[in-house]
C-alpha positions as CSV (number, residue, x, y, z in Angstrom):
1,M,0.1,-0.1,-0.2
2,T,1.2,3.2,-0.4
3,K,1.9,5.3,2.4
4,F,2.8,9.1,0.6
5,I,3.4,10.8,-2.9
6,L,6.9,12.6,-2.9
7,I,6.2,15.1,-5.4
8,E,10.0,16.7,-6.4
9,P,10.3,18.1,-9.5
10,C,13.6,16.0,-10.7
11,N,14.1,13.2,-12.6
12,F,15.1,11.0,-9.4
13,I,18.3,10.0,-11.2
14,D,20.7,12.8,-12.0
15,F,18.8,16.0,-12.6
16,P,19.0,18.4,-11.2
17,I,21.8,17.7,-9.0
18,G,21.5,19.0,-6.0
19,G,20.0,18.0,-1.9
20,Q,16.9,17.8,-3.0
21,L,17.3,15.0,-5.1
22,S,19.7,13.5,-2.6
23,F,17.0,13.4,-0.3
24,A,14.1,12.2,-2.7
25,K,16.6,9.4,-3.6
26,Q,17.2,8.6,0.3
27,L,13.4,8.4,0.9
28,M,12.9,5.6,-2.4
29,Q,15.9,3.8,-0.7
30,A,14.1,3.8,2.5
31,F,10.9,3.1,1.5
32,G,10.8,1.8,-1.8
33,S,7.5,1.1,-3.7
34,E,5.4,2.0,-0.8
35,I,5.6,5.6,-2.2
36,A,4.2,7.0,-5.8
37,L,6.6,9.5,-7.4
38,V,5.5,12.9,-9.2
39,G,8.2,14.5,-10.9
40,Y,9.9,14.8,-14.7
41,S,9.6,12.7,-17.7
42,H,12.5,11.0,-19.7
43,K,12.3,11.6,-23.0
44,D,9.6,9.2,-24.5
45,E,8.0,8.8,-21.7
46,P,4.2,10.0,-20.7
47,T,3.6,13.1,-19.6
48,G,0.2,14.3,-17.4
49,K,-0.7,10.6,-16.6
50,W,0.1,8.1,-14.0
51,Y,1.8,4.7,-15.3
52,K,4.7,2.7,-13.1
53,K,8.2,3.3,-13.7
54,T,10.9,1.3,-12.3
55,F,14.3,2.8,-10.6
56,D,16.7,0.2,-9.5
57,G,14.6,-2.7,-10.1
58,V,12.3,-1.2,-7.5
59,E,8.4,0.0,-9.7
60,Y,7.0,3.0,-8.5
61,D,3.4,4.4,-9.5
62,Y,4.6,7.4,-10.9
63,F,3.5,10.5,-12.9
64,G,5.5,12.9,-14.8
65,I,4.8,16.7,-15.3
66,R,6.6,16.7,-18.3
67,Y,9.6,16.3,-20.3
68,I,13.3,18.2,-19.1
69,P,16.6,17.7,-20.9
70,N,19.5,16.6,-18.3
71,T,21.2,19.9,-19.1
72,D,23.2,22.4,-17.0
73,S,22.3,25.4,-19.4
74,K,20.6,27.9,-17.9
75,P,17.1,27.3,-19.5
76,W,15.6,30.8,-20.9
77,I,11.8,30.5,-18.0
78,P,13.5,29.5,-14.7
79,L,12.9,25.9,-13.3
80,R,10.8,26.7,-10.5
81,I,8.5,28.9,-12.6
82,Q,8.0,25.7,-15.2
83,N,7.7,23.4,-12.1
84,L,4.9,25.9,-10.7
85,F,3.2,26.1,-14.0
86,W,3.0,22.9,-14.9
87,F,2.4,21.1,-11.5
88,Y,-0.7,23.4,-11.6
89,I,-1.8,22.2,-15.2
90,H,-1.6,18.6,-13.8
91,I,-2.6,18.7,-10.1
92,R,-6.2,17.5,-10.4
93,K,-4.8,14.6,-11.9
94,I,-2.6,14.0,-9.6
95,L,-4.8,14.6,-7.1
96,A,-7.1,12.1,-8.6
97,Y,-4.5,9.3,-7.0
98,E,-5.3,7.0,-4.2
99,N,-3.7,8.5,-1.4
100,S,-4.3,11.7,0.2
101,F,-0.3,12.5,1.9
102,W,2.3,14.1,0.0
103,F,5.5,15.5,0.3
104,I,6.8,18.2,-0.8
105,Q,10.8,20.0,-0.6
106,A,10.1,22.0,-3.2
107,P,8.8,26.2,-2.2
108,E,7.5,26.3,-5.5
109,I,5.2,23.4,-6.1
110,L,3.9,23.9,-2.2
111,I,2.3,27.2,-3.3
112,P,0.1,25.4,-5.4
113,A,-0.8,22.4,-3.5
114,A,-1.5,24.5,-0.3
115,R,-4.6,25.9,-2.7
116,F,-6.0,22.7,-4.0
117,K,-5.1,20.4,-1.3
118,N,-6.2,21.3,3.0
119,S,-5.0,18.6,4.7
120,G,-1.8,15.4,4.3
121,I,1.1,18.1,3.4
122,T,4.5,17.4,5.0
123,Y,7.1,20.0,4.1
124,M,10.7,19.2,4.5
125,F,12.7,22.7,4.2
126,P,15.6,22.1,2.6
127,G,17.1,25.0,3.7
128,V,15.9,28.1,6.0
129,T,16.7,31.2,3.5
130,N,14.7,32.2,0.8
131,P,16.0,30.2,-2.6
132,L,15.8,33.3,-4.6
133,D,18.1,35.6,-1.9
134,I,20.8,34.8,-4.4
135,P,19.0,33.7,-7.5
136,R,20.6,32.6,-10.6
137,Y,18.8,34.9,-12.5
138,K,19.5,38.4,-10.8
139,W,16.1,39.5,-12.1
140,G,14.9,36.9,-9.5
141,K,15.2,39.4,-6.3
142,V,12.6,41.3,-7.7
143,F,10.4,38.9,-6.4
144,A,12.2,37.5,-3.9
145,S,9.6,39.0,-0.9
146,S,6.5,38.9,-2.9
147,F,7.4,34.9,-3.8
148,Y,8.9,33.9,-0.3
149,N,5.5,35.2,1.2
150,Q,3.0,33.2,-0.6
151,F,5.2,30.3,0.4
152,L,4.9,31.1,3.8
153,K,1.1,31.2,3.6
154,S,1.4,28.4,2.1
155,L,2.8,26.7,4.7
156,Q,-0.6,27.7,7.1
157,K,-1.9,24.0,5.0
158,T,0.8,21.6,6.0
159,E,0.3,19.2,8.3
160,L,4.2,18.5,9.2
161,R,7.3,20.6,8.9
162,V,10.5,19.1,9.0
163,A,13.9,21.4,8.3
164,C,17.0,20.2,7.1
165,A,18.9,22.5,9.6
166,D,20.0,23.0,12.7
167,E,17.9,24.2,15.9
168,A,20.1,27.7,15.8
169,A,19.1,28.1,11.8
170,I,15.1,27.3,12.6
171,Q,15.1,29.4,15.7
172,G,16.6,31.6,12.8
173,L,13.9,31.3,10.2
174,R,11.4,32.1,12.8
175,E,12.7,35.4,13.9
176,R,13.2,36.5,10.5
177,T,9.2,35.3,9.4
178,Q,7.6,36.4,12.6
179,H,4.0,36.1,13.0
180,Y,4.0,33.6,10.2
181,L,5.7,30.6,11.9
182,T,4.7,31.2,15.6
183,H,1.7,29.0,16.1
184,L,3.9,26.4,13.5
185,S,6.2,23.6,14.8
186,I,9.3,22.7,12.8
187,D,11.2,19.6,13.7
188,H,14.7,19.5,13.3
189,F,15.6,16.5,10.3
190,P,18.9,15.9,9.4
191,T,19.4,14.5,5.9
192,R,21.3,11.4,5.8
193,Y,24.0,9.1,3.7
194,D,24.0,5.8,2.3
195,S,26.8,3.7,4.8
196,S,26.5,1.0,1.9
197,I,29.0,3.7,-0.4
198,F,30.4,5.8,1.9
199,F,33.0,4.4,4.8
200,P,36.6,4.8,4.6
201,V,38.9,2.7,2.4
202,S,42.7,3.3,2.1
203,Q,43.3,6.1,0.7
204,S,46.4,4.8,-1.5
205,A,43.5,2.3,-3.2
206,A,41.5,4.4,-3.8
207,R,44.3,6.9,-5.8
208,K,45.3,4.8,-7.8
209,T,41.9,3.7,-8.7
210,L,41.8,7.2,-9.7
211,N,45.5,7.3,-11.5
212,I,46.3,10.0,-8.6
213,P,49.8,9.7,-7.6
214,E,50.8,9.0,-4.0
215,G,52.4,11.7,-1.5
216,K,50.6,14.7,-3.2
217,T,48.4,16.8,-0.9
218,V,44.5,16.4,-2.2
219,I,42.5,18.8,-1.8
220,V,38.5,17.9,-2.4
221,C,35.0,20.4,-2.8
222,C,32.1,17.9,-3.2
223,G,29.0,19.6,-4.6
224,R,27.7,21.6,-7.4
225,I,29.5,24.4,-9.0
226,N,27.4,27.6,-8.4
227,E,27.5,30.9,-6.5
228,V,25.6,29.6,-3.2
229,K,28.1,26.7,-3.0
230,G,30.7,29.1,-3.0
231,W,33.6,28.0,-5.4
232,Q,34.8,31.5,-5.4
233,L,36.3,30.9,-2.0
234,V,37.3,27.5,-2.0
235,F,39.4,28.5,-5.0
236,D,40.7,31.6,-3.9
237,A,41.9,30.0,0.1
238,Y,43.8,26.9,-2.5
239,C,45.6,29.7,-4.6
240,L,46.9,30.9,-1.4
241,F,47.6,27.0,0.1
242,Q,48.9,26.0,-3.4
243,K,51.8,28.7,-2.7
244,K,53.1,26.5,-0.5
245,H,52.3,23.4,-1.7
246,Q,53.3,23.9,-5.0
247,D,52.5,19.8,-6.3
248,S,49.0,19.9,-4.5
249,L,45.8,19.4,-6.2
250,L,42.2,20.3,-5.6
251,I,40.0,18.4,-6.8
252,F,35.6,19.7,-7.2
253,I,33.6,17.0,-7.7
254,G,30.8,18.2,-9.8
255,D,29.3,20.6,-12.1
256,G,27.4,23.3,-12.2
257,E,26.7,26.6,-14.3
258,D,29.8,28.3,-12.5
259,K,32.0,25.4,-14.4
260,I,32.9,28.0,-16.8
261,E,34.6,31.0,-15.1
262,L,36.0,28.4,-13.1
263,L,37.8,26.9,-15.4
264,D,38.2,30.9,-16.7
265,K,40.6,31.3,-13.1
266,V,42.2,28.1,-13.3
267,N,43.8,29.1,-16.5
268,Q,44.2,32.6,-15.6
269,N,46.0,31.8,-12.5
270,K,48.2,28.6,-14.6
271,L,46.8,26.1,-12.4
272,Q,45.1,23.4,-15.1
273,E,48.0,20.9,-13.6
274,N,46.8,21.6,-9.9
275,V,42.9,21.9,-10.5
276,L,40.8,18.6,-11.6
277,I,37.1,19.6,-12.0
278,T,35.4,15.8,-12.6
279,G,31.6,16.8,-13.7
280,F,28.9,14.7,-12.6
281,Q,29.7,11.7,-11.0
282,P,27.7,8.6,-9.0
283,A,27.6,8.1,-6.1
284,E,30.3,5.2,-5.7
285,K,32.6,7.3,-8.1
286,V,31.9,9.9,-5.4
287,A,33.3,8.1,-2.7
288,Q,36.7,7.1,-4.4
289,Y,37.4,10.8,-4.9
290,L,36.7,12.0,-0.9
291,N,38.6,8.9,0.2
292,C,41.6,10.0,-2.1
293,G,41.9,13.6,-0.2
294,D,43.3,14.9,2.5
295,V,41.3,17.5,3.9
296,A,37.4,18.5,2.2
297,L,36.9,22.2,1.8
298,V,32.9,23.5,2.0
299,G,32.5,27.1,0.8
300,S,28.9,27.1,0.9
301,I,26.7,30.9,1.7
302,R,23.9,28.5,2.6
303,E,23.4,25.2,3.3
304,G,20.3,22.7,4.9
305,W,22.2,20.0,6.4
306,S,24.6,19.2,4.1
307,V,24.5,15.5,2.6
308,S,28.0,15.7,1.2
309,M,29.7,17.0,4.8
310,L,28.0,13.3,5.8
311,E,29.6,11.5,3.2
312,T,32.6,12.5,3.4
313,L,33.0,12.5,7.7
314,A,31.7,9.0,6.6
315,C,35.0,8.4,4.6
316,G,36.8,10.0,7.8
317,K,38.3,12.7,6.5
318,A,39.1,16.6,8.0
319,I,36.4,19.4,6.6
320,V,37.0,22.7,6.1
321,S,33.6,24.9,6.6
322,T,32.2,27.8,6.4
323,D,29.8,28.8,9.2
324,V,26.4,27.4,7.4
325,S,24.0,25.7,9.0
326,G,25.4,22.1,11.0
327,A,28.9,22.9,10.6
328,S,29.1,23.3,14.4
329,T,27.3,19.8,15.0
330,L,29.7,17.8,12.4
331,I,32.8,19.7,12.9
332,K,34.4,19.4,16.2
333,Q,36.7,22.5,16.0
334,G,40.3,21.6,15.8
335,K,39.4,18.2,16.4
336,N,38.6,17.2,13.1
337,G,38.6,19.8,10.6
338,F,37.3,23.7,11.4
339,V,34.3,25.9,11.0
340,V,35.7,29.4,9.5
341,K,33.4,32.1,10.9
342,N,34.2,34.4,8.0
343,R,34.6,34.0,4.5
344,D,38.2,35.1,4.3
345,P,40.5,33.0,2.0
346,E,43.5,33.6,4.1
347,E,42.0,32.3,7.5
348,F,40.5,29.3,5.2
349,S,43.9,28.5,3.7
350,V,45.8,28.7,7.5
351,C,42.6,25.9,8.5
352,I,44.0,23.8,5.7
353,Q,47.5,23.5,6.6
354,K,46.3,22.9,10.0
355,S,43.7,20.6,9.1
356,L,46.5,18.2,7.8
357,D,48.3,18.2,11.1
358,L,45.2,16.8,13.0
359,E,45.4,13.7,15.0
360,N,42.4,10.8,14.8
361,V,40.5,12.6,12.3
362,S,39.5,9.5,10.6
363,D,37.8,8.0,14.1
364,I,36.0,11.0,15.1
365,S,34.9,12.0,11.6
366,I,33.6,8.5,11.3
367,S,32.0,8.4,15.3
368,I,30.0,11.8,14.4
369,A,28.7,10.1,10.7
370,S,27.6,7.3,12.3
371,N,24.6,9.1,14.3
372,Y,22.7,10.0,10.3
373,T,22.9,7.2,8.6
374,L,20.3,5.9,6.0
375,S,18.5,3.2,7.9
376,A,17.2,5.1,10.4
377,L,14.9,7.2,7.9
378,K,12.4,5.6,7.4
379,S,11.5,4.9,11.4
380,D,12.3,8.3,12.4
381,L,9.8,9.6,9.4
382,T,7.4,7.5,10.5
383,T,7.5,8.4,14.3
384,L,6.9,11.8,13.4
385,W,3.9,10.9,11.6
386,K,2.3,8.9,14.3
387,Q,2.8,11.6,16.4
388,L,0.8,13.8,14.4
389,D,-1.8,11.3,15.1
390,S,-2.0,10.9,18.2
């Protein structure tokens, strides 16, 4: 029997990459065919109707809202606007499915959903800031306030609200939104990682697999290459670090709309031999890259509860991170890395060097990560729903 409908503007495989897709895939792993899916269709697949679709050997009831090609280029019309429009077009057909519980992460999906559905909505905050504060399209800032106010009003129709953020970030959200959330509970609900994929392996073995030389200091940065993820800070900090470690290597594990700009920076600084951009990689390959590294960097301007940070810890690595949500919980200052309060490349660079000299990093990082394995996701979420009914 279907427990709930997971509505996520993605293809549930590899597009668009990011935390929301990662958590959607975690829900699929945890619940299997007990959930139905609403998302993008692939080419030559039906749209605007329910059909059966298989992912990793599991068959789901599936509704495709429209076909979106897997591309990292910016479309003329932002995906958030497209998502809202096509979901609105199909919402009555989705409502006809024999299940009254919906799980939503995208604010642009919640807005029309709350208009048509009065109960049974669970909303997951993938982060606790307005996504249009730092939009991919600069003109999006004009609509940031009105969009967010409409989203906050739509939250009044939800029954359960959970956030991929620490308690301090959730409290900050309440203070910023004032009267909108004063009477609504929000549960801290961290993302998880798959311990069957992300675990420590021999660094030398990982490097041999990836053809990375032994003895080289390797810095890794995992995630989308865009402004919000702070690739500029990571690159600038590495440039300072590299002056003293000329044979080091910086690996960007991922892809993104700012890749060309990053490549230009690499060429300008003549670091073609020192910077590797892997492009999108499957989870198993990501784990290999993490395991070959000495230190991982997180330069994000904002985060929810970072999946890539958990995966890095699970591989036993130290992290140098900006002061984003969850960082101070996952990183014990001076033990398994450093949280840098200021977005200062020089301070970041110093902390990279300090991280290389830390002892027992692997044990500390793995111990912290063990609290957030995927195995408990289903029971934890089900418990919240049971509490809602009691």
